[in-house]
Structures are given as C-alpha cells and as structure tokens.
N, CA, C and O of each residue as an XYZ file, in Angstrom:
964
protein
N      73.954     86.953     91.805
C      73.030     87.943     91.277
C      73.221     88.009     89.778
O      74.265     88.449     89.296
N      72.213     87.574     89.040
C      72.351     87.531     87.607
C      72.732     86.142     87.136
O      73.637     85.518     87.691
N      72.054     85.665     86.128
C      72.315     84.317     85.638
C      73.489     84.319     84.689
O      73.758     85.323     84.030
N      74.196     83.194     84.612
C      75.327     83.074     83.702
C      74.817     82.984     82.276
O      73.783     82.369     82.017
N      75.549     83.604     81.341
C      75.187     83.571     79.934
C      76.143     82.633     79.222
O      77.333     82.930     79.118
N      75.653     81.523     78.737
C      76.497     80.510     78.119
C      76.537     80.727     76.618
O      75.493     80.775     75.967
N      77.743     80.861     76.061
C      77.909     81.048     74.628
C      77.780     79.719     73.907
O      78.281     78.699     74.380
N      77.121     79.727     72.785
C      76.977     78.509     71.988
C      78.143     78.418     71.023
O      78.484     79.396     70.356
N      78.753     77.245     70.948
C      79.889     77.056     70.078
C      79.408     77.039     68.628
O      78.444     76.348     68.296
N      80.085     77.801     67.768
C      79.744     77.790     66.354
C      79.736     79.183     65.779
O      80.126     80.147     66.438
N      79.290     79.279     64.550
C      79.295     80.552     63.837
C      77.875     81.003     63.591
O      76.945     80.200     63.517
N      77.731     82.322     63.464
C      76.427     82.879     63.153
C      76.163     82.752     61.659
O      77.033     82.339     60.892
N      74.959     83.110     61.262
C      74.602     83.024     59.858
C      75.433     83.997     59.034
O      75.900     85.018     59.540
N      75.610     83.670     57.769
C      76.318     84.573     56.875
C      75.496     85.829     56.666
O      74.290     85.848     56.915
N      76.172     86.899     56.197
C      75.461     88.140     55.938
C      74.500     87.914     54.781
O      74.918     87.486     53.706
N      73.213     88.196     54.987
C      72.256     88.005     53.906
C      72.328     89.160     52.911
O      73.170     90.049     53.046
N      71.469     89.147     51.939
C      71.434     90.221     50.970
C      71.004     91.508     51.641
O      70.576     91.507     52.796
N      71.120     92.614     50.908
C      70.765     93.915     51.481
C      69.278     94.034     51.757
O      68.838     94.980     52.411
N      68.491     93.068     51.257
C      67.060     93.123     51.515
C      66.741     92.829     52.967
O      65.703     93.255     53.473
N      67.608     92.115     53.633
C      67.348     91.767     55.030
C      68.665     91.693     55.776
O      69.546     90.918     55.403
N      68.815     92.490     56.828
C      70.046     92.501     57.611
C      69.822     91.756     58.910
O      68.753     91.879     59.508
N      70.810     90.977     59.367
C      70.646     90.249     60.622
C      70.662     91.192     61.803
O      71.180     92.306     61.731
N      70.086     90.724     62.885
C      70.100     91.537     64.099
C      71.516     91.607     64.646
O      72.281     90.654     64.500
N      71.879     92.728     65.277
C      73.203     92.818     65.888
C      73.311     91.829     67.038
O      72.287     91.362     67.536
N      74.534     91.493     67.480
C      74.678     90.550     68.589
C      74.014     91.073     69.844
O      74.101     92.260     70.159
N      73.351     90.180     70.556
C      72.683     90.585     71.794
C      73.717     90.961     72.848
O      74.758     90.315     72.969
N      73.424     92.003     73.602
C      74.325     92.399     74.678
C      74.334     91.315     75.746
O      73.319     90.666     75.998
N      75.487     91.128     76.367
C      75.599     90.112     77.417
C      74.664     90.442     78.569
O      74.534     91.604     78.955
N      74.013     89.424     79.118
C      73.124     89.622     80.257
C      73.907     89.682     81.557
O      73.504     90.359     82.503
N      75.034     88.967     81.603
C      75.841     88.965     82.813
C      77.303     89.142     82.440
O      77.708     88.909     81.301
N      78.075     89.556     83.418
C      79.513     89.720     83.239
C      80.201     89.072     84.429
O      79.568     88.787     85.446
N      81.496     88.842     84.296
C      82.218     88.292     85.437
C      83.626     88.845     85.478
O      84.215     89.189     84.453
N      84.147     88.920     86.686
C      85.563     89.173     86.948
C      86.024     88.005     87.811
O      85.676     87.927     88.989
N      86.803     87.101     87.232
C      87.139     85.893     87.967
C      85.879     85.107     88.256
O      85.096     84.831     87.347
N      85.674     84.744     89.510
C      84.497     83.971     89.904
C      83.312     84.838     90.288
O      82.242     84.320     90.605
N      83.490     86.137     90.263
C      82.406     87.041     90.635
C      81.540     87.342     89.421
O      82.018     87.909     88.439
N      80.257     86.962     89.487
C      79.321     87.187     88.390
C      78.332     88.271     88.807
O      77.843     88.282     89.937
N      78.043     89.188     87.870
C      77.107     90.264     88.176
C      76.348     90.661     86.912
O      76.806     90.370     85.808
N      75.195     91.321     87.051
C      74.436     91.734     85.865
C      75.233     92.744     85.044
O      75.826     93.670     85.597
N      75.245     92.565     83.741
C      75.971     93.501     82.882
C      75.396     94.907     82.978
O      76.116     95.888     82.791
N      74.103     95.012     83.267
C      73.475     96.327     83.376
C      74.013     97.140     84.551
O      73.854     98.360     84.582
N      74.654     96.467     85.527
C      75.205     97.185     86.676
C      76.329     98.136     86.276
O      76.643     99.076     87.006
N      76.937     97.886     85.106
C      78.015     98.749     84.636
C      77.488    100.062     84.069
O      78.199    101.066     84.056
N      76.249    100.054     83.603
C      75.659    101.262     83.020
C      74.711    101.940     83.998
O      74.783    103.152     84.197
N      73.822    101.162     84.607
C      72.868    101.705     85.581
C      73.487    101.597     86.973
O      73.127    100.722     87.760
N      74.405    102.485     87.256
C      75.238    102.352     88.440
C      74.522    102.783     89.712
O      73.894    103.840     89.770
N      74.636    101.922     90.743
C      74.129    102.256     92.072
C      75.294    102.790     92.887
O      76.122    102.027     93.385
N      75.347    104.103     93.016
C      76.454    104.717     93.736
C      76.402    104.372     95.218
O      75.348    104.055     95.768
N      77.570    104.444     95.846
C      77.672    104.066     97.252
C      76.801    104.960     98.135
O      76.338    104.507     99.182
N      76.568    106.196     97.751
C      75.736    107.085     98.567
C      74.240    106.862     98.336
O      73.412    107.615     98.849
N      73.892    105.819     97.560
C      72.487    105.510     97.314
C      72.148    104.066     97.708
O      71.160    103.506     97.234
N      72.961    103.478     98.568
C      72.735    102.106     99.001
C      71.631    102.036    100.043
O      71.288    103.037    100.672
N      71.071    100.825    100.221
C      70.110    100.643    101.297
C      70.854    100.625    102.633
O      72.084    100.680    102.668
N      70.111    100.548    103.713
C      70.702    100.724    105.042
C      71.781     99.687    105.336
O      72.860    100.035    105.816
N      71.497     98.411    105.049
C      72.484     97.379    105.359
C      73.757     97.559    104.553
O      74.858     97.561    105.104
N      73.598     97.712    103.225
C      74.764     97.805    102.356
C      75.581     99.056    102.665
O      76.811     99.029    102.616
N      74.895    100.146    102.983
C      75.606    101.383    103.310
C      76.436    101.214    104.579
O      77.557    101.714    104.665
N      75.877    100.505    105.565
C      76.602    100.305    106.822
C      77.836     99.440    106.604
O      78.893     99.709    107.175
N      77.704     98.388    105.768
C      78.846     97.513    105.492
C      79.919     98.286    104.738
O      81.100     98.188    105.069
N      79.523     99.048    103.732
C      80.493     99.804    102.937
C      81.222    100.841    103.788
O      82.421    101.060    103.612
N      80.508    101.469    104.698
C      81.102    102.531    105.509
C      82.122    102.002    106.499
O      83.037    102.725    106.895
N      81.975    100.747    106.901
C      82.854    100.193    107.933
C      83.831     99.157    107.385
O      84.579     98.555    108.156
N      83.841     98.936    106.070
C      84.682     97.909    105.473
C      86.163     98.226    105.647
O      86.595     99.363    105.457
N      86.932     97.203    106.010
C      88.375     97.367    106.202
C      89.112     96.259    105.452
O      88.531     95.227    105.115
N      90.406     96.490    105.195
C      91.205     95.462    104.545
C      91.736     94.475    105.577
O      91.340     94.521    106.742
N      92.624     93.587    105.159
C      93.125     92.543    106.054
C      93.981     93.096    107.189
O      94.214     92.411    108.185
N      94.447     94.330    107.039
C      95.256     94.961    108.083
C      94.431     95.890    108.956
O      94.961     96.573    109.833
N      93.125     95.908    108.706
C      92.251     96.755    109.496
C      92.162     98.186    109.012
O      91.579     99.032    109.689
N      92.735     98.474    107.838
C      92.682     99.830    107.297
C      91.379    100.027    106.527
O      90.954     99.128    105.801
N      90.730    101.197    106.672
C      89.474    101.447    105.952
C      89.653    101.340    104.441
O      90.670    101.767    103.894
N      88.654    100.765    103.774
C      88.709    100.625    102.327
C      88.253    101.888    101.600
O      88.470    102.029    100.396
N      87.625    102.799    102.328
C      87.190    104.089    101.756
C      86.300    103.889    100.529
O      86.559    104.436     99.457
N      85.256    103.101    100.712
C      84.313    102.855     99.624
C      83.284    103.984     99.582
O      82.133    103.795     99.976
N      83.693    105.136     99.115
C      82.787    106.284     99.104
C      82.493    106.712     97.670
O      83.229    106.385     96.739
N      81.396    107.455     97.520
C      80.952    107.872     96.193
C      81.947    108.813     95.535
O      82.101    108.792     94.314
N      82.621    109.633     96.317
C      83.578    110.578     95.751
C      84.710    109.867     95.028
O      85.291    110.411     94.088
N      85.025    108.655     95.465
C      86.083    107.877     94.822
C      85.559    107.090     93.620
O      86.329    106.409     92.943
N      84.252    107.180     93.353
C      83.686    106.547     92.168
C      83.169    105.140     92.348
O      82.809    104.494     91.365
N      83.119    104.638     93.584
C      82.678    103.261     93.802
C      81.180    103.113     93.545
O      80.390    103.990     93.895
N      80.802    101.996     92.932
C      79.387    101.683     92.736
C      79.174    100.189     92.945
O      80.102     99.393     92.795
N      77.953     99.817     93.289
C      77.597     98.445     93.662
C      77.305     97.606     92.423
O      76.631     98.068     91.502
N      77.817     96.362     92.398
C      77.474     95.445     91.309
C      76.850     94.150     91.815
O      76.130     93.485     91.069
N      77.111     93.778     93.069
C      76.515     92.573     93.656
C      76.068     92.889     95.070
O      76.819     93.477     95.849
N      74.840     92.499     95.404
C      74.333     92.602     96.770
C      73.404     91.429     97.026
O      72.290     91.380     96.505
N      73.875     90.475     97.842
C      73.018     89.378     98.261
C      73.287     89.089     99.735
O      73.968     89.862    100.409
N      72.760     87.989    100.227
C      72.871     87.717    101.657
C      74.315     87.623    102.129
O      74.627     88.002    103.258
N      75.199     87.116    101.267
C      76.560     86.820    101.710
C      77.652     87.578    100.977
O      78.822     87.461    101.340
N      77.306     88.348     99.961
C      78.322     89.009     99.143
C      77.933     90.442     98.820
O      76.786     90.725     98.475
N      78.894     91.331     98.934
C      78.790     92.687     98.401
C      80.019     92.905     97.534
O      81.130     92.554     97.930
N      79.825     93.481     96.358
C      80.962     93.753     95.484
C      80.800     95.134     94.859
O      79.701     95.544     94.487
N      81.918     95.834     94.755
C      81.933     97.203     94.264
C      83.010     97.351     93.190
O      84.060     96.711     93.251
N      82.729     98.203     92.211
C      83.699     98.572     91.194
C      83.854    100.082     91.181
O      82.978    100.819     91.633
N      84.994    100.530     90.650
C      85.150    101.937     90.311
C      86.045    102.025     89.084
O      86.922    101.181     88.898
N      85.836    103.036     88.244
C      86.704    103.193     87.079
C      88.151    103.342     87.511
O      88.454    104.084     88.445
N      89.034    102.644     86.837
C      90.446    102.659     87.200
C      91.160    103.819     86.523
O      90.698    104.367     85.522
N      92.286    104.170     87.094
C      93.169    105.148     86.473
C      93.583    104.631     85.091
O      93.778    103.426     84.928
N      93.720    105.511     84.096
C      94.096    105.056     82.743
C      95.371    104.225     82.708
O      95.555    103.404     81.809
N      96.253    104.434     83.683
C      97.513    103.671     83.706
C      97.330    102.282     84.302
O      98.249    101.464     84.260
N      96.136    102.004     84.864
C      95.876    100.725     85.509
C      95.775     99.632     84.454
O      95.564     99.929     83.278
N      95.922     98.377     84.855
C      95.942     97.251     83.923
C      94.562     96.831     83.448
O      94.462     95.965     82.579
N      93.506     97.402     83.976
C      92.141     97.016     83.627
C      91.245     98.250     83.746
O      91.641     99.237     84.367
N      90.048     98.211     83.165
C      89.172     99.386     83.221
C      88.561     99.670     84.587
O      88.116    100.787     84.851
N      88.537     98.646     85.470
C      87.923     98.834     86.784
C      88.805     98.264     87.893
O      89.628     97.376     87.670
N      88.604     98.804     89.089
C      89.123     98.202     90.310
C      87.954     97.536     91.024
O      86.833     98.043     90.997
N      88.217     96.413     91.655
C      87.188     95.613     92.309
C      87.484     95.450     93.792
O      88.629     95.235     94.189
N      86.437     95.556     94.604
C      86.488     95.159     96.011
C      85.287     94.266     96.272
O      84.152     94.649     95.987
N      85.529     93.080     96.811
C      84.454     92.145     97.155
C      84.511     91.833     98.640
O      85.587     91.614     99.197
N      83.353     91.814     99.273
C      83.222     91.515    100.699
C      82.295     90.325    100.867
O      81.289     90.206    100.168
N      82.643     89.439    101.808
C      81.800     88.275    102.089
C      81.463     88.244    103.570
O      82.277     88.583    104.429
N      80.236     87.826    103.834
C      79.793     87.703    105.224
C      80.435     86.475    105.854
O      80.341     85.374    105.311
N      81.083     86.661    106.991
C      81.773     85.574    107.685
C      80.745     84.754    108.461
O      80.183     85.212    109.457
N      80.512     83.533    107.981
C      79.500     82.675    108.603
C      80.057     81.857    109.757
O      79.319     81.106    110.394
N      81.351     81.992    110.037
C      81.945     81.187    111.101
C      81.693     81.782    112.482
O      81.858     81.111    113.501
N      81.296     83.034    112.501
C      81.055     83.688    113.799
C      79.597     84.054    113.960
O      78.708     83.214    113.821
N      79.366     85.311    114.254
C      78.006     85.771    114.487
C      77.216     85.820    113.188
O      77.786     86.026    112.116
N      75.930     85.636    113.280
C      75.076     85.684    112.104
C      74.136     86.869    112.163
O      74.235     87.719    113.048
N      73.208     86.912    111.192
C      72.207     87.957    111.175
C      72.810     89.332    110.994
O      73.821     89.499    110.311
N      72.168     90.328    111.624
C      72.581     91.711    111.468
C      73.960     91.967    112.037
O      74.617     92.929    111.638
N      74.418     91.136    112.957
C      75.724     91.334    113.594
C      76.846     90.564    112.907
O      77.956     90.490    113.434
N      76.571     89.992    111.736
C      77.595     89.205    111.041
C      78.792     90.077    110.697
O      78.655     91.279    110.469
N      79.957     89.463    110.663
C      81.196     90.157    110.328
C      81.436     90.039    108.824
O      81.417     88.939    108.271
N      81.660     91.169    108.173
C      81.961     91.175    106.747
C      83.461     91.334    106.559
O      84.088     92.193    107.180
N      84.032     90.497    105.694
C      85.471     90.498    105.495
C      85.817     90.674    104.017
O      85.057     90.283    103.132
N      86.972     91.267    103.779
C      87.466     91.438    102.416
C      87.793     90.068    101.817
O      88.552     89.296    102.403
N      87.220     89.768    100.653
C      87.466     88.475    100.008
C      88.117     88.617     98.646
O      88.585     87.630     98.078
N      88.154     89.823     98.114
C      88.777     90.019     96.810
C      89.043     91.484     96.551
O      88.248     92.353     96.910
N      90.179     91.745     95.918
C      90.536     93.134     95.613
C      91.542     93.136     94.472
O      92.527     92.399     94.509
N      91.297     93.960     93.459
C      92.259     94.005     92.364
C      91.641     94.495     91.078
O      90.606     95.161     91.075
N      92.301     94.149     89.974
C      91.880     94.604     88.652
C      90.652     93.827     88.185
O      90.474     92.658     88.527
N      89.811     94.494     87.400
C      88.605     93.849     86.870
C      88.393     94.275     85.425
O      88.201     95.456     85.134
N      88.431     93.304     84.531
C      88.023     93.502     83.141
C      86.776     92.660     82.926
O      86.889     91.453     82.714
N      85.593     93.254     82.973
C      84.363     92.463     82.852
C      84.308     91.700     81.526
O      84.593     92.242     80.458
N      83.937     90.440     81.632
C      83.864     89.572     80.462
C      82.540     88.822     80.428
O      81.910     88.589     81.459
N      82.135     88.448     79.216
C      80.940     87.627     79.046
C      81.238     86.202     79.492
O      82.378     85.743     79.409
N      80.213     85.510     79.962
C      80.366     84.117     80.377
C      80.413     83.240     79.128
O      79.497     83.281     78.306
N      81.464     82.457     78.984
C      81.602     81.573     77.821
C      81.630     80.106     78.242
O      82.293     79.279     77.616
N      80.908     79.801     79.301
C      80.778     78.413     79.724
C      82.072     77.859     80.279
O      82.722     78.497     81.106
N      82.455     76.656     79.822
C      83.624     76.000     80.388
C      84.913     76.365     79.655
O      85.960     75.781     79.934
N      84.859     77.315     78.724
C      86.073     77.779     78.063
C      86.801     78.791     78.936
O      86.181     79.496     79.732
N      88.125     78.858     78.781
C      88.900     79.877     79.483
C      88.815     81.196     78.741
O      88.788     81.233     77.511
N      88.775     82.287     79.510
C      88.818     83.615     78.916
C      90.166     83.837     78.247
O      91.138     83.137     78.530
N      90.209     84.823     77.355
C      91.462     85.135     76.671
C      91.483     86.607     76.290
O      90.446     87.212     76.019
N      92.687     87.171     76.276
C      92.892     88.498     75.708
C      93.066     88.327     74.207
O      93.856     87.498     73.756
N      92.322     89.116     73.438
C      92.306     88.968     71.989
C      92.701     90.290     71.340
O      92.183     91.346     71.703
N      93.607     90.228     70.392
C      94.015     91.418     69.648
C      94.234     91.048     68.185
O      94.378     89.873     67.846
N      94.256     92.061     67.324
C      94.587     91.830     65.929
C      96.083     91.563     65.809
O      96.888     92.163     66.521
N      96.443     90.671     64.916
C      97.849     90.342     64.693
C      98.491     91.482     63.894
O      98.164     91.668     62.722
N      99.401     92.248     64.514
C      99.991     93.381     63.791
C     100.803     92.961     62.574
O     101.034     93.771     61.676
N     101.237     91.710     62.534
C     101.995     91.227     61.381
C     101.092     90.911     60.199
O     101.563     90.795     59.068
N      99.783     90.771     60.459
C      98.835     90.453     59.394
C      97.565     91.282     59.609
O      96.510     90.729     59.920
N      97.663     92.592     59.446
C      96.522     93.480     59.716
C      95.378     93.229     58.737
O      95.608     92.787     57.611
N      94.151     93.510     59.160
C      92.999     93.274     58.287
C      92.956     94.286     57.138
O      93.361     95.439     57.284
N      92.457     93.823     56.005
C      92.231     94.705     54.866
C      90.779     94.595     54.454
O      90.112     93.613     54.782
N      90.291     95.575     53.749
C      88.860     95.628     53.429
C      88.405     94.460     52.560
O      87.246     94.051     52.626
N      89.327     93.912     51.731
C      88.917     92.814     50.861
C      89.188     91.434     51.450
O      88.932     90.423     50.797
N      89.701     91.380     52.671
C      90.042     90.102     53.301
C      88.799     89.398     53.842
O      87.864     90.048     54.311
N      88.795     88.085     53.776
C      87.729     87.288     54.380
C      88.256     86.481     55.563
O      87.562     85.611     56.090
N      89.491     86.776     55.975
C      90.098     86.122     57.135
C      90.600     87.179     58.099
O      91.249     88.142     57.691
N      90.304     87.004     59.370
C      90.797     87.897     60.420
C      91.882     87.151     61.187
O      91.647     86.056     61.697
N      93.063     87.740     61.266
C      94.188     87.121     61.964
C      94.311     87.738     63.362
O      94.452     88.952     63.509
N      94.255     86.883     64.373
C      94.245     87.320     65.760
C      95.445     86.774     66.517
O      96.092     85.816     66.094
N      95.723     87.415     67.653
C      96.631     86.875     68.656
C      95.810     86.658     69.915
O      95.182     87.589     70.419
N      95.812     85.438     70.424
C      94.961     85.049     71.544
C      95.841     84.613     72.714
O      96.640     83.685     72.593
N      95.681     85.295     73.845
C      96.458     84.966     75.045
C      95.519     84.423     76.110
O      94.674     85.153     76.628
N      95.660     83.165     76.432
C      94.803     82.482     77.401
C      94.961     83.089     78.792
O      96.080     83.335     79.241
N      93.846     83.329     79.468
C      93.878     83.866     80.824
C      93.784     82.758     81.859
O      92.958     82.812     82.770
N      94.628     81.761     81.711
C      94.703     80.660     82.671
C      96.122     80.122     82.610
O      96.806     80.264     81.596
N      96.557     79.511     83.688
C      97.913     78.967     83.740
C      98.065     77.820     82.737
O      97.163     77.000     82.565
N      99.235     77.783     82.075
C      99.475     76.694     81.140
C     100.965     76.410     80.990
O     101.427     76.071     79.900
N     101.705     76.545     82.062
C     103.097     76.132     82.079
C     103.996     76.823     81.086
O     105.006     76.255     80.669
N     103.650     78.055     80.691
C     104.474     78.780     79.742
C     104.237     78.398     78.292
O     104.935     78.893     77.406
N     103.259     77.519     78.027
C     102.972     77.083     76.664
C     101.788     77.866     76.100
O     100.940     78.363     76.841
N     101.751     77.964     74.765
C     100.641     78.675     74.141
C      99.394     77.788     74.090
O      99.378     76.691     74.648
N      98.352     78.276     73.415
C      97.070     77.557     73.365
C      96.820     76.926     72.003
O      95.667     76.755     71.606
N      97.866     76.581     71.291
C      97.735     75.989     69.964
C      96.787     74.784     69.987
O      96.950     73.868     70.793
N      95.795     74.801     69.090
C      94.850     73.700     68.977
C      93.682     73.772     69.934
O      92.783     72.933     69.872
N      93.676     74.773     70.834
C      92.596     74.848     71.825
C      91.765     76.133     71.716
O      90.772     76.288     72.426
N      92.165     77.044     70.838
C      91.413     78.284     70.654
C      90.155     77.988     69.843
O      90.206     77.253     68.856
N      89.033     78.555     70.257
C      87.760     78.303     69.590
C      86.973     79.598     69.403
O      87.082     80.536     70.194
N      86.188     79.620     68.345
C      85.209     80.689     68.149
C      83.944     80.295     68.903
O      83.234     79.375     68.500
N      83.673     80.987     69.981
C      82.456     80.712     70.757
C      81.243     81.272     70.032
O      80.181     80.651     69.992
N      81.421     82.455     69.459
C      80.319     83.059     68.698
C      80.896     84.035     67.682
O      81.850     84.758     67.970
N      80.312     84.047     66.502
C      80.664     84.991     65.448
C      79.377     85.540     64.864
O      78.565     84.788     64.324
N      79.188     86.835     64.969
C      77.987     87.477     64.438
C      78.426     88.558     63.453
O      79.088     89.527     63.825
N      78.048     88.374     62.205
C      78.378     89.348     61.160
C      77.130     90.133     60.777
O      76.088     89.549     60.477
N      77.240     91.447     60.788
C      76.163     92.304     60.304
C      76.755     93.256     59.266
O      77.936     93.166     58.931
N      75.932     94.158     58.767
C      76.409     95.115     57.774
C      77.381     96.116     58.377
O      78.172     96.725     57.657
N      77.328     96.296     59.722
C      78.169     97.292     60.380
C      79.317     96.703     61.191
O      80.368     97.333     61.313
N      79.138     95.519     61.742
C      80.146     94.966     62.653
C      80.413     93.491     62.387
O      79.612     92.783     61.777
N      81.569     93.061     62.868
C      81.925     91.646     62.935
C      82.270     91.387     64.393
O      83.352     91.757     64.850
N      81.362     90.755     65.125
C      81.517     90.559     66.567
C      82.031     89.156     66.852
O      81.382     88.164     66.522
N      83.198     89.090     67.465
C      83.857     87.818     67.746
C      83.916     87.569     69.241
O      84.306     88.448     70.009
N      83.527     86.368     69.652
C      83.741     85.915     71.023
C      84.659     84.697     70.953
O      84.304     83.668     70.378
N      85.837     84.829     71.544
C      86.864     83.797     71.462
C      87.088     83.182     72.842
O      87.134     83.899     73.841
N      87.224     81.876     72.901
C      87.534     81.184     74.148
C      88.630     80.160     73.920
O      88.992     79.866     72.781
N      89.155     79.622     75.005
C      90.208     78.610     74.926
C      89.766     77.375     75.697
O      89.430     77.454     76.878
N      89.769     76.236     75.018
C      89.380     74.985     75.663
C      90.440     74.600     76.705
O      91.623     74.535     76.370
N      90.045     74.346     77.955
C      91.028     73.993     78.993
C      91.818     72.747     78.628
O      91.289     71.814     78.023
N      93.082     72.745     79.003
C      93.944     71.584     78.792
C      93.907     70.738     80.062
O      94.447     71.138     81.094
N      93.277     69.584     79.988
C      93.093     68.722     81.157
C      94.141     67.609     81.229
O      93.969     66.645     81.976
N      95.224     67.734     80.459
C      96.245     66.693     80.474
C      97.078     66.709     81.750
O      97.781     65.740     82.039
N      97.009     67.805     82.522
C      97.687     67.896     83.806
C      96.668     68.282     84.877
O      95.696     68.981     84.592
N      96.895     67.825     86.106
C      96.014     68.224     87.205
C      96.186     69.692     87.547
O      95.228     70.340     87.967
N      97.388     70.231     87.377
C      97.664     71.631     87.679
C      98.788     72.115     86.786
O      99.662     71.342     86.392
N      98.757     73.417     86.465
C      99.777     74.022     85.620
C     100.482     75.135     86.393
O      99.877     75.807     87.229
N     101.755     75.315     86.104
C     102.474     76.462     86.666
C     102.112     77.712     85.864
O     101.519     77.616     84.789
N     102.470     78.878     86.388
C     102.063     80.142     85.770
C     103.246     81.063     85.473
O     103.313     82.166     86.016
N     104.175     80.633     84.624
C     105.298     81.520     84.306
C     104.956     82.555     83.228
O     105.810     83.351     82.837
N     103.732     82.542     82.758
C     103.359     83.388     81.631
C     103.528     82.606     80.341
O     104.366     81.708     80.267
N     102.743     82.937     79.321
C     102.831     82.193     78.082
C     102.618     83.122     76.891
O     102.031     84.195     77.032
N     103.089     82.715     75.735
C     102.981     83.565     74.548
C     101.575     83.555     73.975
O     100.774     82.663     74.256
N     101.293     84.571     73.161
C     100.021     84.617     72.444
C     100.012     83.545     71.359
O     101.057     83.140     70.851
N      98.811     83.099     71.019
C      98.630     82.070     69.998
C      98.015     82.680     68.744
O      96.930     83.256     68.826
N      98.663     82.577     67.594
C      98.038     83.052     66.354
C      96.786     82.230     66.044
O      96.779     81.010     66.209
N      95.734     82.907     65.596
C      94.469     82.222     65.314
C      93.761     82.973     64.201
O      93.677     84.201     64.229
N      93.255     82.245     63.228
C      92.579     82.847     62.078
C      91.095     82.514     62.104
O      90.705     81.380     62.384
N      90.275     83.512     61.810
C      88.821     83.334     61.758
C      88.357     83.617     60.327
O      88.648     84.675     59.769
N      87.644     82.672     59.748
C      87.125     82.830     58.392
C      85.749     83.492     58.448
O      84.892     83.111     59.245
N      85.559     84.486     57.589
C      84.298     85.225     57.531
C      83.471     84.784     56.330
O      83.973     84.115     55.427
N      82.208     85.166     56.333
C      81.325     84.803     55.230
C      81.398     85.807     54.087
O      80.897     85.549     52.992
N      82.027     86.956     54.345
C      82.133     88.001     53.327
C      83.333     88.874     53.663
O      83.796     88.856     54.803
N      83.849     89.636     52.707
C      84.981     90.522     52.997
C      84.680     91.490     54.140
O      83.531     91.861     54.380
N      85.747     91.887     54.837
C      85.589     92.780     55.990
C      84.956     94.106     55.581
O      84.084     94.622     56.281
N      85.384     94.649     54.469
C      84.844     95.929     54.014
C      85.156     97.025     55.013
O      86.269     97.114     55.532
N      84.153     97.866     55.279
C      84.347     98.943     56.259
C      83.713     98.615     57.609
O      83.463     99.505     58.422
N      83.456     97.329     57.836
C      82.837     96.918     59.100
C      83.840     96.977     60.253
O      85.045     96.837     60.046
N      83.335     97.183     61.457
C      84.174     97.259     62.653
C      84.324     95.879     63.261
O      83.337     95.174     63.472
N      85.569     95.490     63.544
C      85.849     94.225     64.229
C      85.726     94.442     65.723
O      86.360     95.337     66.282
N      84.902     93.615     66.375
C      84.548     93.833     67.775
C      84.868     92.603     68.609
O      84.596     91.475     68.197
N      85.448     92.828     69.788
C      85.658     91.755     70.762
C      84.414     91.677     71.640
O      84.257     92.462     72.574
N      83.529     90.723     71.335
C      82.283     90.565     72.079
C      82.463     89.737     73.338
O      81.502     89.513     74.073
N      83.694     89.275     73.600
C      83.959     88.587     74.858
C      84.117     89.548     76.017
O      84.107     89.130     77.175
N      84.267     90.851     75.717
C      84.335     91.877     76.743
C      82.952     92.466     76.978
O      82.110     92.467     76.080
N      82.722     92.965     78.187
C      81.444     93.594     78.531
C      81.730     95.001     79.057
O      82.353     95.152     80.108
N      81.277     96.042     78.329
C      80.629     95.951     77.018
C      81.640     95.582     75.934
O      82.851     95.702     76.121
N      81.107     95.126     74.784
C      81.974     94.773     73.669
C      82.755     95.999     73.211
O      82.262     97.126     73.262
N      84.002     95.751     72.756
C      84.839     96.878     72.329
C      85.558     96.519     71.032
O      85.809     95.344     70.763
N      85.892     97.540     70.222
C      86.600     97.276     68.968
C      87.930     96.578     69.211
O      88.634     96.866     70.179
N      88.260     95.658     68.318
C      89.550     94.978     68.385
C      90.653     95.904     67.880
O      90.430     96.730     66.994
N      91.835     95.755     68.451
C      92.993     96.546     68.014
C      94.221     95.674     68.123
O      94.159     94.574     68.672
N      95.345     96.157     67.603
C      96.559     95.351     67.682
C      97.393     95.738     68.901
O      98.456     95.161     69.130
C-alpha cells in the first residue's frame, strides 16, 4: 500500500538570491519500518482501530501473539491502521517516551497455507520498534546526528555528522560508503537525507554492533540561522547531537 519513494543521488540547487527562494523539500510519499512500506499520510490521517471496516475490525479484535495471547489492538491503547490489503494488516501506536523508537508496530499476515477467503487464519508476522523512514532505494538506512565534537556554527559551510548504519557490518564502521541521497537548502532549512551504500564484499555480515562514522557535508552557503533537518525520517525532524 503506497509506492516506494526513491531518492535521487546528488545535491539540490544552491540557495538563490533573495529574489527567488527554492521550494522546501517535498514530504515523503511513503515510509517504511524494515520491509513494511506504508503511506506517509497514515501517520497524520490516522485510522483508529474503532473505525475499521468489518474485516479489519474482526481481525484486529481476535489477533493473538505466537503464544495465543490477545494483542489488545484497541483504540484506547492508541493503535491505528497503516496497511490494509488482501494479505497484510499493520498497526502502529505512539510509544512510551522511554521506548527506543517513536512507535510500536504490530503486523499481521494472512496464512495462505490453510483456509482461504473469509475464513483465512491471520498470524503475527512482526512486532517491535518502528522509526518511520523515507525510502532511499538500495542504500541502507542510518541514524544521523550532529557531531558533538564539531558542532555547527552560523558561519560554517560544512556540517559534521555522525552516521550509524542500520545494517550488519561485522563491527566495522561505514567509512567510504556514506552518501548524501538528497540535500535541499532553503532560506529556513537545510534538509539532509543520508544513506549508506551496502558493502557487498561479503555474502553475510555478523551483527556485533558498529561505531558511528564521521561524515562531512558541504553546503552552498553558511548555515546562518537555518534549521538542520534529518529528511531521512518521516516526518523529517531537526538534527541534534
């Protein structure tokens, strides 16, 4: 549900004169959590669980986890629908502030190995943290923050970042593989979308965790009082250290 939004590699135009300001970066059309893709508008125009159609409401009301315990996908708990198609239902709810991500996710898939049609069995296929991100094509997602050792200043034309790849890489950083997927500078914001080119030198990587990679982005004009924004998140949010 919802088409993938592919980021074009490269930089946006430089800030023009005050006679003409560039348009702000377009909002992402779709977002994803892992392999689950959904319309970005589902995060704002929320379909609460108590407003589902008959089929979706019945599945949500009877959904259980792998141990047969009810998932309690009710409106009072804040759950809302983000995907509804023939074989998939997915729900999000705002997470507790102490949680590792802004949302919790539950995804259900119709089991095609047994009964079909209205009597199909729906099973839990995914559950956990969800930080919605823009689709950046074949690049790996990354957590991006300002480098606290080199904070931005108003007269600087370089932004120093720390980039942590969200894919296994054997405990190694992403040196040489970090890329600017999109950079849009306006009079008010500097919107950065950062990705990491996959390392295909191994068939598989272990996941012991890896360090952040320092990465510098050159701007067309000094930062000034503009807000630095991580446009790889949906919705985009200000960068911080």
